[in-house]
N, C-alpha and C positions, 0 to 999 in steps of 0.2 A: 450271487455266490461270493462269499468273502474270500479274499486273497490271504495268503500266509502273512503278508505284511499287515493287512487289515486286522487279522486275528491277534497278532503280537501287540499291536498298538492298543487294541481294545482291552487286552489282558492287563496292560499297564494302567489304562484309564479307570477300569472298574475298581482298582485299589483305592480310589478316592471317593467311593460311593457315588453320590449324585452330583458331585462337583462339576463333572464334565458331561452330564447327560440331562436331557429334558424329556421326560416320559419315555426313558429307555433309548432315546436317540442321541447320538453324539452331538454336543454343542461345539462345533468346530471353531466358531468364532472365539469362544472362551479358550480353547486349547491354543489357538494361534496367538492370542494376546499373551498368554502365560509363557509360551515358547519365546516370543519376541522379547519378553522382559526377563528371560532366563530364570523363571520361577524355580527356586532351589529344590523344592520337594518333587516337582515334576521331572526336572532334569535328573535328579538322583534315581528315580524309579526307571526312567528310560535307560540310563546307563547300566542298571542292574539286569536288564534283559539282554541276553547274549546276542540274539538275532538283531535287535535294534542297535546294539553297540557295534556290531560288525558292519552294519550298513550305514550308520550315521555318525561314526567317529573316526578320527585319525590320530596317529601318534606323532607328536612333534617334540623333539628334545626330551623324551621320556615322559611327556605329559599327554593326557588324553583330551582331545579337543572335539567337542560335539559340533557337528555341521547343522546348526539349527535352521539355517535357511533351506537346506534340503528337506528337513522335516516339515517346515512350513509349506513348502511346495506340495508335499504329499496331501496335506489337508486342504489345499486349494484346488485339488483335482477331483472332479465329480466322479470319475470312474472308481475312485477308492471309497467315497462316502456318498453313495447315490441318494440316500434319503436322509442326509444329515440335517440337523436343525441349525440353520444359519440364516442370516439376513441377506446373504448373497450366495450364489452357486459358484461363481468364478469372479475373482477380483478384476476390476477394470479401472485403469487410471493411467496417469502419466508416469513414464519410466525413463531412467537414465542408465545406459549400459545394461539393460535388461532387468533393472530393479525399480520398484515403485519409489517415487520421490519421498514418500513418508517413511520408507524403510531404509533409505540410504544415509550414510554418515558422510558421504563424499560431497564436496562442494566444488563445482566446476566454475572457475572464475574467468570469464571472458573479458572482464572490464578493462584490463590494460590496453586493449585495442578496440573496445566497444564504446566506452563512455568517458574517455578523457581526451584531451587535445594531444593526441599522439601521432596521428597519421592522416593522410588524405582520406577523403570521403567521410570525414567527421561531419561535414555539412554538405548540403546539396551543391553549393558552389564549387567544392573541391572535387566532386566525383568525376569530373571530366578531365582532370589533369593527367598529363602523360608521365610525370616523374614518379608518381606512386599510385598505380592503379588499385582499385579496391579488391583485387584478387590476390594481394600479397600473401605469402604463406604464413606470416606470423600472427594469425588472427586468434587462435585458440590455445590456451595453456591451462594445464591442470595444476593447481597449487596443492602440494602434498598436505595431508591432514595435519601432520605435526608442525607445519609452517603456518597454519591458519590462525592459531592463537596469536602469533606475532603479527600477522597481517592485520587482524581485527583489533589489536590493542589500541587504546586511545592515543591520539596523536598530539604533537606539539602544535599550538596555534600561534601564528605570528601576524605582524602587521595589524594588530588589533586597534580599531578606531571606534569612537562613539560619535554618532551623528545625532544632533539635536537642532532645534530651531536657531540656536546661537551659532551653529557651524559644526566643524569637524575637529576633534581632538583625540589625543592618545587615550586608550582605555587600559588603565593599569589594574582595574578590578572589574569583577562581574557579579551582579546581584539581581537576579530575576529580570534581566533586560530582554528585549526582543533581540533575536540573534540571526545573523546572516553568515554563512560559512561558504568560502570558496574552496572547492576541491572535489575529489571523487566522492560521489554521494553515498556509495556503499560504505566506504571507510569513515566518512563523516558521521553516518548514522551510528556506527559502532563507537565512535568517539563520544557520541551523546548518550550512549546506553546507560552508563552508570548514573548520570545526572538526571536523565529524563524518563527512565523506565516507569511505565504506568501513569504518566503525567499528561500526555497529549490527548486532548478531548476529540480533536478532529484532524484527520489527514485527508488532504485533497491532492490528487496526482493527475497530471496530464503527461503520461510517459510517451516514449516513441511508439508509434502505432504499428511498426513493422510493415510498412507499406512499400518502402523503397522509392516513393515518388513524392512525398509531401516535403514541406520546407522546414521540418523540425531540425534544429541545428545539432542533433546528435546523429551518429551513424544509424540510419533507419533502414538498414537492409540485413537484418538478422534472419537466419533461417529459424524455423519454429523451435528447434531444440535449444539453440543458443539464446533465443529471445526468452523462452520460458525459464531457462536457468538464470538469465539476467534478472528477470522479474522475481523469481523465487528467492534469490539471495536477498533482495531488498525488502520484499514483503514480509519475510520472516523476522527481520530485525525491526521493521515498522510495527509489527504486531506487539513486540516487546515494549515499544515506546507508548503504545496506545493505552489510555486509561481503561479500567474495567467497564466503564459505561460509555466508552468512546466508539466512534464509527470511522470507517475509511471509505472515501468516495473516489472512484477511479474513472477517468474520462477515456472512452474508446470509440473507435468506429467499428464497422462490422468485421474488419480484417482478422482480429485476434479475439473477438468477443467471446466466442465459444470456449476457446482455450483458457482464457483468463478466468472464466467462471469455474472451470474444473480445478484450476490451480488454487483459486481462492477458497473453494470448498475444502481442499486439503489443509490449507494453512489456517484458516479461520473457523473451519468446521461448517458443513452445509447447513446446520441448524441455525447458524448466525447470519445467514443470508437475509437481507432486508428488502431490497428492491432493485429492479433494473429501470432506472428513470430514463425516459426518452426526451432528449433535448433537441427541439426543432431549431437548428442553428442558422438556417438560411431560408430565404423566401424565394429567391430567384432560381429558376430552372437552369440546369447545366446541360446544354445541348451537346457537349463534347463527351458525355458519358455514353458508353456503348449500349447498356441495357436499361438502367434506371438512374434518374437524377437523384442522388442521395442528399437528403435534407436534414438528417439528424445524426447525433452521436448518442452513445450510451453513457449513463452515469451508473456504474455498478456500486452498490452500497452493501457493506457488511459491518456487523457489530463485532466487538471483541467478545461480548457476552450479552446476547439479546435479552436475556432475562433481567438484566440490570439496567436496561435502556428505558428512559422515560418515553411517553408518547410524543411523537414528533408534532410540532405546532408551527405552522407557517403564519406570516403576517396577514392580517385581515385587510381587505380593500373595500372600497365603496361597492364594488361589484358583488362581493361576498355578502354585504349587508342589505342588498336590494330587496330581498324577499321578506324582510322583517317589517311588520305593520303593527298597528294597535287599534283594530276596529272596535273593540269593546272598552276602550279607555282603561285598560288594565293599569293599575298604579305602579306595577313593576316595569312598565315601559314596553318598547317594541318587542314583538315576538313573531315566530313563525310556527306552523304546525309540524309536528314530528310523527314519525311512523309508530303506530301502536301494535303492529303485527309482528309475530315471531318470524324470523328469517328461515327457520327450520321447523319441521313438523314436530310438535311437542304435545302429546295427548294430555299430559298433566296440566297444560296451560289452556285447554279447551273448556272453558267454563262460561256461563252466562252472567251478564251484569244487569241488574234491575235499576232502571231510571227512576227519578223522583215521582214521575206520573204513572209508574207501574209498568211501563214498557219494558219488555225483556229483550235485551240486546244480545244477539247470538255472536259467538266468537268467530274470528276470521278462519279461513280454511286451515291454516297451520297453527292457529291458537294465538293468544295474546303474547306480547313481548315479556310480560312480567307475571309473577304469581299474583293471586287475587289479593293477598294482604298488601303487596307492594302497590297495586293499583289503588286500593282504598287509601293508603297513606298519601299517594300522590294527589288524590282527589281532595284530601283534607288540606293540603298545602296550596291547592289551586293550580298545580302543574298539569293535572288532567281535569278537563271539564266536559260536560255533555254538550252535544250539538243542540242548536235551538229547537229542533223538532224531535229531539231525543232518539234520533235514529242511529246514533253512535257516539263515540267519545273522541276527544281531541287532546293531543299532548301539546303543551306550550313549551317552546324552546326560546328562552329570553336572550336578547342580544347582550344585555348587561352581564350575563354569565359566560359570554364567549370571549376568552382572552386571545385566542388565535383560531386556527382551523387546521383540520387534517390535510396535509399537502397531497396533491395528486402526483401520479408518476408520468404525466405527460406535460412537458414544459414548453411553452411557446415563447417566441422572441419578445412579445409585448412585455412580459414580466420577468424574463430571464436573459434578455439580450440576444444578439446574433453575432456571427463572425464579423459582419460589416460594422456593427457597433464597436467591437473590440479594436478593429483596425482604425476606426475613427478616433477612439480614445488615445491610442498610441500616437497617431499623427498629430493630435491636438497638443500632446505633451512635448513631442520632439520635433514637430514640423515636417516629419517624413515618416514613412513606415520602416522603422529600424528593426522590427521583429515580425517574422512572417506568420506565426501561428498563435497570436494572443487569444485569451479568453476574455469575454466582456465582464465588466465589474458587476453587472446585474446578476449574472450567473453565480458568481462567488457570494454575492450578498444574499441570494436566496438560500443557498445551501448552508452558509455559515449561520444564518438566522435559524434555520431548522435544527441544526446539529450542535449548536454551542450557545453559551451565554457569555456575557461580558467577563473579561479577565481569564477565560479559558484559553488554553494554548492550541494554536492552529499550526500544523506542519505541512510544508510542501517541499519535497526534496527533488522535484524537477521544476525548479523555481521559474525558469524562463524569464519573462518580462516583468515578473513580480506582481502580477495581478492579485494573487492570493494574499500576499503580504500587504499590498496597498489597501485592499478592502478590509482586511483584518484590523489594520491600524485605524481606519475610519470608523469601524464598528466597535472599537474599544476591546479588541481581543489581543492577547499576546501572540507572537508568531515566531516561527523558526523557518528559515529558508536555506536551501542548499543548492548551489549551482557550480558546475565545473568549468563552464565555458567562459572565455575571456570577456564576453559581453556583459558579464555580471557587473563590471565597473563602468561600462558606458551606457548600459540600458537599465539593468535591475536596480542598482544602488542609486543611480541618478533619478530614476522614477520615484523611489522612496524619499529622496531628498525633497523633491517637488511636493510630495504628499505632506511632508512635515511643514513645508512652507505655506501649505494651504491651497494647493491646486484644486480647481473647481470642475474637473472632468468626472466622467463616470457617475458614481452614486453620491458625489459630494453634496449636491443640493438636497437630495432626498434625506440624507442623514444630518444635514446642517453642519458639514465639516468646515472647521475654521483653522485647521492646521494644528501643529503640535506633535507630541510624541517623540520617540527616539528609538534607536537601535544600535547594536554593536556589530561591527563587521570584523571577521577574522579569517585567516587562511590556514589550511593545513600546511605545515612546513615541509616543503618539497625536499626530497632526497634523490632517489634515482629518477623520479618523475622529471626533474630538471634536465638530466642527461638525455632522457628520451625525447623531450621537446627539442633540445638542441640538435640531436641527431636528425630528427624529422625536418628541421628548418635549415640544415646545412646545405650550402649551395654547391660545394665541390669536395673533392677528396682532401684538399689541403685543410678545409674546415673540419672534416671528419677526423683527420689525423691529429689535429689539435685537441678535439674533444676526447679522442681515444687516450691521448697522453694524460688528460685530467682524470679520465675514468680509471686508469691504472693506478693513480695516486689515491683516489678517494671513493671510487664507486664500489658497490656491493655486487659481486658477480654470482650467478647461479652456481651452486656447489658442484654441479656436474661438468663445468667448463674446464677444459685443459688450457690454462693461461699461457703456457709455453707455446702451444700450438696456435693459440689465438694471436700471439705476437709475431708469428712468422710472416714472411713476405707474401704468403698465399692470399691473405686477406685483401691486400691492396692490388691484387691482380684481377679481382672481381669487378663487375660493373658497379657504379655508385649505388644503384638500387639494391644490389645484393650486399654491398658493404653496410648500408643502413639496416637491412634486415638482420644481418648477422650481429651487428653491434647491439641492436635492440633485443635480439633473442637471448644474448648472454647475460643481460642485466637481471638481477634478482628481483622478481616482481613483488615479493612480499616485503620489500624495503622501499616502496614508492615514496613514503613520507617518514619523517622522524617520529618515533614513538615517544610518548611522554616520559616513559621510564628512562630515557636517555638524556633528559633535560639538564641534569647536573654533571654529565660527563664533560670534561674540560673542553674537548674538541667540538662539542655541541654547544655548550654554554657560551662560548666565545662568538657563536654565530647569532645569538639572540640578544635583542636589546633588553635593557633593564626593565623597561615598561612591559614588554611582552613576557618577560620572565615572571614579573609580578602578576600579570594577567592570568597566566597559566596556573600559578599557585592559587589564585583566587577562584578560578573556574573549576578546578578539580578539588577544591578544599572540601573536607568532610565537615559539614555543618550540623551533623547529628540528626539528619533527616531520616 
């Protein structure tokens, strides 16, 4: 039985003839899409209906505002449209504050305390300290929508250096160089957007797994909502940077694997899902596990547009060629037999073949793989031959025609490395294990081979120990790396310097690496980020008072802060932990770094070297691309 509301909505929809109906049934998916995009014709007709106008509009300052989300909710309820034509009956997905992620314009930014060097528990080693326990109250902040444009605006880059085999020097210009950026990776990605949109062929990520127990040097104790928002913010801008025929590969364990798949479906579209590759990263059983000894990670692979993606090809090995023989001395060389049967039942492909001796060869149960004309053509070229006893046909697949092979989705340590291999590679370079969760060079070599070609750009914005960049350099790919942690200068950059010098670890022997190459290093120019770091590192109230004095002179405060009250004596009556929390809380988080738009302001220009100034002008130059 139709409700009054149902009847009124249907009365509006029928005015559009068959636009919103399929065989007389409401196509509510189409209605929802048009409501979501504020289709002018549909909104006009809805407002002309008195009943709907009363229920789904409100008056604000003399203007009529349609409550489109309430209308959409109606169409997502089965009790209103019980037999409606739709691909789903109720929408299921990730929500923030009761709204689906793909419908929300809000961006919740947890990163000031989640992914920069701002507080204790940024690394595993800090989590046990008493001075700043990981339960401090300044974990989550929502940045207002009108501030986001400022926050995401491109940043000034400073301390630019070029690393080559000859050494390190100033970089006053930038031209298609490999690039390493130190700073918050979300803001660094937006800094790259204008220059690198649609240009990155391959993105590999090894993000925090949200376990709370591994050695990853980021805060690795997010709750699900915060962690998903953290990833959502970064994956959305990552998609913009990816080329139309590019792919993204994300390394995970089981902890968030299901959640990240749903999120990736929303951002990249479920139709662009490629594979879940299982990487067997360890051989030794872990007896300290309670239920199962876990021996694998996931590599989740999505394309930006799968329809534009070429077929993946992995390198061939001697093992792959083992089946190729030449028993009949075929002049085309080694070959193996291929399947001539259809994988699916096709009645049109069930025909007989007559052999030269008159024998009639019956079709396989599901039919032949090709039409009769195609089989006859392949016989004329020698690709298909008859068996010696004429009992069937054989398809020849020649080794000479095989440039690579289709990769499998189960990777073993023999050809993709193990965690132990990765630790050994780091120890060989530095003499000790300076990084707790590296990935082996063989792993990156395998996926870079599959998903890119020479001179393609490879991006990793959870750079870590720089395995991705090291392998990319050895494989003649261009690369971009982003890392916020201070070990970028003691581990990541140092490793790449050694690669340039010709270090022989990892895949060096396999690819005949002799050294060479170059990269440019630069840092996002800190603004309020510097104050936050100083506050966290302050030893006592005297230090904090000196920092506060500087803040009053140059810092940007949240617009909601009452500065007179902040300067009262009450602040210094608190415990030092609370003093730190308050001072960090009042800082404007959308002014963590200087925006490029400020570079010619006198008070900013004086802080930048002439070389860095020229570098920025070169980096952001419009080259007519």
